[in-house]
C-alpha positions in Angstrom: 18.3 38.6 -9.6 18.8 37.3 -12.9 15.5 37.6 -14.8 13.9 34.1 -16.1 12.1 34.7 -19.4 11.4 31.1 -20.3 10.8 27.7 -18.8 11.8 24.8 -20.7 11.4 21.0 -19.4 14.2 20.8 -17.2 13.2 23.7 -15.4 9.5 22.9 -15.2 11.1 19.4 -13.9 12.9 21.1 -11.2 9.7 23.4 -10.3 7.5 20.2 -10.0 10.1 18.4 -8.0 10.7 21.6 -5.4 6.9 22.1 -4.9 6.2 17.9 -4.4 9.1 18.1 -1.8 7.9 21.2 0.1 4.3 19.8 -0.1 5.6 16.3 1.2 7.5 18.2 3.9 4.4 20.0 5.1 1.4 17.1 4.4 0.9 16.6 8.0 -0.2 20.4 8.4 -2.2 20.2 5.4 -3.8 17.1 6.8 -4.3 18.9 10.0 -6.6 21.2 8.1 -9.5 18.9 7.9 -12.7 20.3 8.9 -13.5 17.3 11.3 -11.1 16.5 13.6 -10.9 12.9 12.9 -7.9 10.8 12.8 -8.1 10.1 8.9 -7.8 13.8 7.5 -5.8 13.1 4.6 -5.8 16.0 2.2 -2.1 16.6 2.5 -1.0 13.0 1.8 -3.3 12.3 -0.7 -2.1 15.4 -2.9 1.6 14.4 -2.0 1.4 11.1 -2.9 -0.4 12.4 -6.6 2.6 14.6 -6.8 5.0 11.7 -5.8 3.5 9.8 -8.9 3.7 12.9 -11.2 7.7 13.2 -10.1 8.6 9.4 -11.0 7.2 9.9 -14.3 8.6 13.1 -15.3 12.1 11.6 -13.8 11.8 8.5 -16.0 13.8 10.2 -18.7 15.0 13.8 -19.7 12.4 15.9 -21.0 14.3 18.9 -22.5 10.9 20.2 -24.3 8.4 22.0 -21.9 5.1 20.3 -23.3 6.7 16.8 -23.4 7.6 17.4 -19.5 4.0 18.8 -18.8 2.8 15.8 -20.5 4.7 13.3 -18.3 3.8 15.2 -15.3 0.2 14.9 -15.9 0.4 11.4 -16.8 2.1 10.5 -13.6 -0.3 12.6 -11.4 -3.3 10.8 -13.2 -2.3 7.2 -12.8 -1.5 8.2 -9.1 -4.4 10.7 -8.1 -5.7 9.9 -4.8 -8.8 11.4 -3.0 -10.9 14.4 -4.2 -7.9 16.6 -3.9 -5.3 14.6 -5.6 -7.6 13.9 -8.5 -8.1 18.0 -8.6 -4.3 18.2 -8.8 -4.1 15.9 -11.7 -6.6 17.6 -13.5 -4.7 21.1 -13.0 -1.8 19.7 -14.2 -3.9 17.5 -17.3 -5.3 21.1 -18.2 -1.7 22.8 -18.2 -0.3 20.0 -20.3 -3.1 20.2 -22.9 -2.5 24.0 -23.2 1.1 23.9 -23.7 1.0 20.9 -26.5 3.6 22.2 -29.2 5.6 24.6 -27.1 9.0 23.5 -26.5 9.5 26.8 -23.9 6.8 28.5 -22.2 6.8 32.3 -21.9 4.9 34.0 -18.7 1.8 34.6 -20.8 1.9 31.0 -22.1 2.4 29.4 -18.3 -0.3 32.0 -16.9 -3.1 30.7 -19.9 -1.9 26.9 -19.0 -2.6 27.5 -15.3 -5.8 29.2 -16.3 -6.7 26.1 -18.5 -6.1 23.7 -15.9 -8.1 25.3 -13.5 -11.1 25.2 -16.2 -10.6 21.4 -16.5 -10.6 20.9 -12.8 -13.7 22.7 -12.3 -15.2 20.7 -15.0 -14.0 17.2 -13.4 -16.1 18.3 -10.1 -19.9 17.6 -10.5 -20.7 20.3 -8.1 -18.1 22.4 -7.6 -17.8 24.8 -4.2 -15.9 28.2 -4.0 -13.6 28.5 -1.1 -11.8 25.2 -1.9 -8.6 24.4 -4.2 -10.6 25.2 -7.2 -11.1 28.6 -6.4 -7.3 29.3 -5.1 -6.3 27.6 -8.2 -8.7 30.1 -10.3 -7.8 33.4 -8.7 -4.5 32.7 -8.9 -4.1 31.7 -12.8 -6.4 34.5 -13.3 -4.1 37.2 -11.3 -1.0 35.7 -12.9 -2.4 36.0 -16.4 -2.8 39.8 -15.6 0.6 40.2 -14.6 2.2 38.4 -17.6 0.0 40.4 -20.0 1.5 43.3 -18.0 5.2 42.3 -18.0 5.3 39.5 -20.7 9.3 38.8 -20.0 9.5 38.3 -16.2 8.5 35.1 -14.6 9.9 36.3 -11.2 7.5 39.1 -11.1 4.7 36.8 -12.3 5.3 34.4 -9.6 5.6 37.0 -7.2 2.0 37.8 -7.9 0.8 34.0 -7.7 2.3 33.7 -4.1 0.6 37.0 -2.7 -2.8 36.2 -4.7 -2.7 32.9 -3.7 -2.0 33.6 0.3 -4.6 36.5 0.0 -7.5 33.8 -1.6 -6.6 31.2 0.9 -7.0 33.4 4.0 -10.4 34.3 2.6 -11.6 30.7 1.9 -13.5 30.6 5.4 -15.4 33.6 4.2 -16.7 31.5 1.5 -17.5 28.1 3.3 -18.9 28.6 6.9 -17.9 25.1 7.7 -14.2 26.3 7.2 -15.0 29.5 9.5 -16.8 27.1 12.0 -13.8 24.8 12.5 -11.3 27.8 12.2 -9.2 26.6 9.1 -8.7 27.5 5.8 -9.3 25.1 3.0 -6.5 22.1 3.3 -6.3 21.7 -0.7 -5.9 25.3 -1.5 -3.3 24.9 1.2 -1.4 21.9 -0.4 -1.7 23.8 -3.4 0.0 26.8 -2.4 3.0 24.9 -0.8 3.4 23.5 -4.7 3.2 27.1 -6.2 5.9 28.1 -3.4 8.2 25.5 -4.4 7.8 26.4 -8.1 8.5 30.1 -7.1 11.7 29.5 -5.0 13.2 27.4 -8.3 12.2 30.7 -10.6 14.3 32.8 -8.2 17.2 30.2 -8.6 17.0 28.3 -5.1 18.0 24.7 -5.0 15.3 21.7 -3.4 17.4 21.6 -0.6 17.6 25.4 0.0 13.9 25.7 -0.5 13.5 22.7 2.3 15.9 24.3 4.7 14.4 27.8 4.6 10.8 26.2 5.0 12.5 24.5 8.1 13.8 27.8 9.7 10.7 29.3 9.3 8.9 26.6 11.2 11.3 27.0 14.1 12.4 23.4 13.5 15.3 21.3 12.0 14.0 19.0 9.1 16.2 16.6 7.3 14.5 15.4 4.4 16.5 12.6 2.5 14.1 12.1 -0.2 14.6 15.8 -1.6 18.1 15.3 -2.1 18.7 15.0 -5.7 22.8 15.0 -5.7 23.7 13.0 -2.9 27.4 13.7 -2.5 27.5 12.6 1.0 25.6 9.3 1.8 26.2 8.8 5.7 23.2 11.0 7.7 25.3 11.3 10.8 23.6 12.6 14.3 24.1 12.6 17.8 23.3 14.5 21.2 26.7 16.0 22.5 26.7 16.6 26.6 29.9 18.8 26.7 32.4 18.7 29.2 32.6 21.4 32.0 35.4 22.9 30.5 33.9 23.4 27.0 33.4 26.7 25.9 30.6 28.3 22.9 34.0 28.6 20.6 34.5 24.5 20.9 30.9 24.4 19.8 31.4 26.9 16.9 34.8 25.1 16.0 32.9 21.8 15.9 30.3 23.3 13.4 33.3 24.4 11.2 35.1 21.1 11.0 31.9 19.3 10.3 31.3 21.6 7.5 34.6 20.6 6.1 33.6 17.2 6.0 30.2 17.2 4.9 26.7 19.1 4.4 23.4 20.0 5.8 25.5 20.6 9.2 22.9 21.4 12.0 24.6 22.4 15.6 22.2 23.9 18.0 22.0 24.1 21.6 24.0 25.2 24.6 26.6 24.1 26.7 24.7 21.4 28.6 23.2 19.8 25.4 23.8 20.0 21.7 22.1 18.4 19.0 24.4 17.4 16.2 23.7 16.6 12.6 25.7 16.1 9.2 25.8 14.2 5.9 29.3 12.8 5.3 31.4 10.1 3.8 33.3 9.9 7.1 31.0 9.5 10.1 33.7 8.2 12.1 35.6 11.6 12.1 32.3 13.4 12.5 31.7 11.3 15.7 35.4 11.7 16.8 35.3 15.4 16.7 32.1 15.5 19.0 33.6 13.1 21.3 36.8 15.5 21.8 34.0 17.7 23.5 32.1 15.6 25.7 29.8 12.6 25.9 27.5 11.4 22.9 24.3 9.9 23.1 21.1 9.1 20.9 23.7 8.0 18.0 22.5 7.7 14.6 24.5 6.4 11.4 22.6 5.8 8.3 23.5 5.1 4.7 21.0 7.5 3.0 22.0 5.7 -0.5 21.2 2.3 1.0 17.8 3.6 2.2 16.9 5.2 -0.8 17.5 2.3 -2.8 15.3 -0.2 -0.4 12.6 2.5 -0.3 12.3 2.5 -4.2 12.6 -1.1 -4.5 9.4 -1.5 -1.9 7.8 1.3 -4.1 8.1 -0.5 -7.1 4.6 -2.8 -8.2 5.1 -6.3 -7.0 3.2 -7.5 -10.1 2.5 -5.9 -13.7 -0.7 -4.1 -14.0 -3.6 -6.7 -15.1 -4.1 -6.8 -18.7 -7.4 -6.5 -20.3 -9.2 -9.7 -19.8 -11.5 -11.4 -22.2 -15.4 -10.1 -21.3 -16.9 -13.4 -20.5 -20.0 -12.3 -18.1 -22.6 -9.5 -18.5 -21.9 -7.9 -14.9 -19.5 -7.7 -12.3 -18.5 -5.7 -9.2 -15.6 -3.6 -7.6 -15.8 -2.2 -4.3 -13.3 -0.3 -2.2 -12.6 -1.7 1.2 -10.4 -1.5 4.6 -10.6 -4.2 7.0 -10.3 -7.6 6.8 -14.0 -8.0 8.0 -15.4 -5.6 5.3 -13.3 -7.3 2.5 -14.7 -10.6 3.4 -18.2 -9.6 3.4 -18.0 -8.0 -0.2 -16.2 -11.3 -1.3 -19.4 -13.4 0.1 -21.7 -10.7 -1.9 -20.0 -11.9 -5.0 -17.8 -8.9 -5.6 -15.4 -9.6 -8.3 -12.3 -7.3 -7.1 -12.1 -5.5 -3.9 -9.3 -2.8 -3.6 -8.0 -2.4 -0.4 -7.8 1.3 0.7 -10.5 3.8 2.0 -10.2 6.2 5.2 -6.6 6.2 5.9 -5.4 5.5 2.5 -7.3 6.5 -0.4 -6.9 4.3 -3.6 -5.5 5.9 -6.7 -7.1 6.3 -10.1 -4.5 3.6 -11.3 -5.6 1.3 -8.6 -9.2 1.4 -9.6 -9.0 1.3 -12.9 -6.7 -1.9 -12.7 -9.5 -3.4 -11.0 -12.3 -2.8 -13.3 -9.9 -4.0 -16.2 -9.1 -7.4 -14.1 -13.3 -7.8 -13.8 -14.1 -9.9 -17.2 -17.5 -8.1 -17.4 -19.1 -6.0 -20.0 -20.8 -3.9 -17.3 -18.8 -3.1 -13.9 -20.5 -1.5 -10.9 -18.1 0.4 -8.6 -18.6 1.2 -5.2 -16.2 4.0 -3.8 -17.3 3.6 -0.4 -16.1 6.8 0.6 -16.8 10.1 -0.2 -13.0 11.0 -1.0 -12.9 8.1 -3.4 -15.8 9.0 -5.5 -14.0 11.3 -7.9 -11.2 8.9 -8.3 -13.6 6.4 -9.4 -15.3 8.6 -11.8 -11.9 9.4 -13.3 -11.1 5.8 -13.9 -14.6 4.8 -15.4 -14.0 7.7 -17.8 -10.5 5.8 -18.9 -12.2 2.1 -19.1 -11.9 1.9 -22.7 -13.9 -1.5 -23.5 -16.3 -1.7 -20.4 -19.3 0.3 -19.5 -18.7 1.3 -16.3 -21.1 2.8 -13.3 -20.0 4.6 -10.4 -22.4 4.2 -7.4 -21.5 7.1 -5.2 -21.4 5.4 -1.8 -19.9 7.2 1.0 -19.2 4.3 3.1 -18.7 0.6 3.2 -22.3 -0.1 4.6 -24.0 1.8 1.6 -21.6 -0.3 -0.5 -22.9 -3.4 1.2 -26.6 -2.4 0.5 -25.7 -1.5 -3.1 -24.3 -4.9 -3.7 -27.1 -6.9 -2.0 -29.5 -4.8 -4.5 -27.8 -6.1 -7.5 -30.2 -8.6 -9.6 -28.8 -10.3 -12.8 -32.0 -10.7 -14.8 -32.4 -6.8 -15.1 -30.2 -4.3 -17.2 -27.0 -2.7 -16.3 -29.2 0.8 -16.1 -31.8 -0.7 -13.9 -29.2 -2.2 -11.8 -27.3 1.0 -11.4 -30.5 2.9 -10.1 -31.6 0.0 -7.9 -27.9 -0.1 -6.1 -28.1 3.6 -5.7 -31.6 4.0 -4.2 -30.7 1.0 -1.9 -27.3 3.1 -0.9 -29.1 6.1 -0.3 -31.5 4.7 2.0 -28.8 3.4 4.7 -28.4 5.7 7.6 -24.8 5.4 9.1 -23.2 6.4 12.2 -19.8 6.3 12.9 -17.8 6.5 16.1 -14.0 7.5 16.5 -11.8 10.1 18.7 -11.0 13.7 18.0 -7.4 14.7 16.8 -7.7 18.2 18.1 -9.5 20.3 20.0 -12.6 22.0 17.7 -16.0 23.1 17.9 -18.7 22.0 15.4 -22.5 22.7 15.4 -22.2 24.1 18.7 -20.4 20.7 20.0 -17.5 21.7 22.3 -14.5 19.0 21.3 -11.6 18.5 23.0 -8.6 16.5 21.7 -9.3 12.9 22.5 -13.0 12.7 23.2 -15.3 10.3 21.5 -17.1 11.9 18.7 -20.0 10.3 16.7 -20.9 11.3 13.3 -24.4 10.8 12.0 -24.3 10.4 8.1 -21.1 11.9 8.0 -21.5 14.8 10.2 -20.3 15.1 14.0 -23.3 15.4 16.2 -22.3 14.0 19.6 -19.0 14.0 21.6 -18.2 12.5 24.9 -15.7 10.5 26.8 -17.3 7.2 26.6 -17.7 5.0 23.4 -20.6 3.2 24.7 -22.7 6.6 25.5 -22.0 8.0 22.1 -23.1 4.7 20.4 -26.6 4.9 22.2 -27.3 8.4 21.9 -26.3 8.4 17.9 -29.0 5.4 17.8 -31.6 7.6 18.6 -30.8 9.8 15.6 -30.4 7.2 13.3 -33.2 4.9 14.0 -36.8 5.5 12.8 -40.4 3.9 12.9 -39.7 2.1 9.5 -36.0 1.1 10.4 -35.9 -3.0 10.0 -32.2 -4.0 10.1 -29.5 -2.7 12.4 -26.0 -3.8 11.7 -23.2 -3.2 14.0 -19.6 -3.5 12.4 -16.6 -3.2 14.8 -13.2 -2.2 14.0 -9.9 -3.5 14.8 -9.4 -1.5 18.2 -12.8 -2.9 19.3 -12.9 -6.3 21.1 -15.6 -9.0 20.2 -16.9 -9.0 23.5 -17.5 -5.3 23.5 -18.9 -5.3 20.4 -21.3 -7.9 21.0 -22.3 -6.5 24.3 -23.3 -3.0 22.7 -25.3 -5.3 20.0 -27.3 -6.7 22.7 -28.2 -3.5 24.5 -29.1 -2.0 20.9 -31.3 -5.1 20.3 -33.1 -4.8 23.9 -33.6 -1.1 22.9 -34.9 -1.7 19.6 -36.6 -4.8 19.5 -38.8 -4.1 16.5 -35.2 -4.5 14.6 -33.4 -7.3 13.3 -29.8 -6.5 15.0 -26.5 -8.4 13.9 -23.0 -7.8 14.7 -20.1 -8.3 12.2 -16.4 -7.6 12.8 -15.6 -4.9 9.9 -11.8 -4.9 11.0 -11.7 -0.9 10.1 -8.8 1.1 11.6 -9.3 4.5 13.7 -13.2 3.9 13.7 -14.5 1.8 16.6 -17.9 1.5 15.4 -19.9 1.6 11.9 -23.5 1.5 12.4 -26.0 1.3 9.4 -29.7 1.4 10.0 -31.9 0.0 7.0 
């Protein structure tokens, strides 16, 4: 194995591409590590989208210098950072970039020092950092990498062997640091996502291509994965796949011969099965030949032929922003509001409350820092109040607030749309921005909420045994109820949410709940709590049958 002594801009780009591709291939597995078995676990997706934004930036031109490549990665990640995990990933890259400024090529010591600087900046970005998270993994890996680099300052391969070994070891220990992880029997999802990125880095250092890395990962998973997006050099543009039902006289040697013939006309050849059913896959410029080769051995079914180049072109066109980012507007008023919302009903409510800009996103698709920043800049106000309305969006909103140059931005840490609505209602135009921010925060914190969704996996939380498909109720963000019936969970949850001084109960129903069912539940709640005013509104939120707020 050739020793790798320095990393330039081109190699750093390849490392990032490999890390991003490996993370994207495993994003669903990372999502599944969410502590709560809810259907919107999104750590892997957020980190993957953040890294994809970084890759778009570094691919915008050929960066030969390591510092310029690192700066491009940082810029792209910061623009596209989504969710807490994505924002932390962007800070890891930002700290790395700041540390390597002025460096054309990086030695192992410089690389490890930059990793350490990234970890330190990521810790500072989080108001109350917790051990047992992606922060811990990043810090421990950087510390161990630096020790190894100082011991052997000329060998990246040895250093990355330490990085992977150290990272996997500390990741396995995260449940010991966070009881909630141990209770859910999972490791930290953000730390897991980071290790996929570092594994991609290490593979490039070892001389492997992106294709080899993904193929090896798929083999380890025991399944074939055809990831078109990861292919950097597209020599064969037709994805061709089919199932072959062999003739009775077909032999194993015939199947092996088919595999050899396909290898002559294409790449990414996968021929797997027995003499009753064979799965065939190849990338080729001669799909007809690939089909005819199989047809000689039996019947073909489930035939797929796709032009990868055309599909990629359409996907890239779809990914391009439809409009230019809004330019800074003239600040013609004192106050403005921005709210993150998901669901037509909630968006309509925010507009009715005079919220200037509604950013689509929330539970299933967290908006990026850039999305929130553009919304802030589009509001013609000197003081802007931002309602993230999701605990996983607060950090992105805070980063966007730091980047708003000409406006004073107040992020009200609302964790759901009900809190955001209460905050918007509390606004008073005749008091100062600071007083408004305080009023809004107090109003939001006064709201108690219950949400109802379904479990995506078997789990146990707080002594509650949960089976996949169960209806679960979350009280102020924590699972407290589980049943096979939406109605029962809702009524049981009300007992905990409603208190003696409660005055208003609002039932917001989701896109999968009918208005008839929602009104029937609302009437039953009104009968059970006659001292409270009870309202029913369409929220239109996906995945969650109800969000019930009590004030």
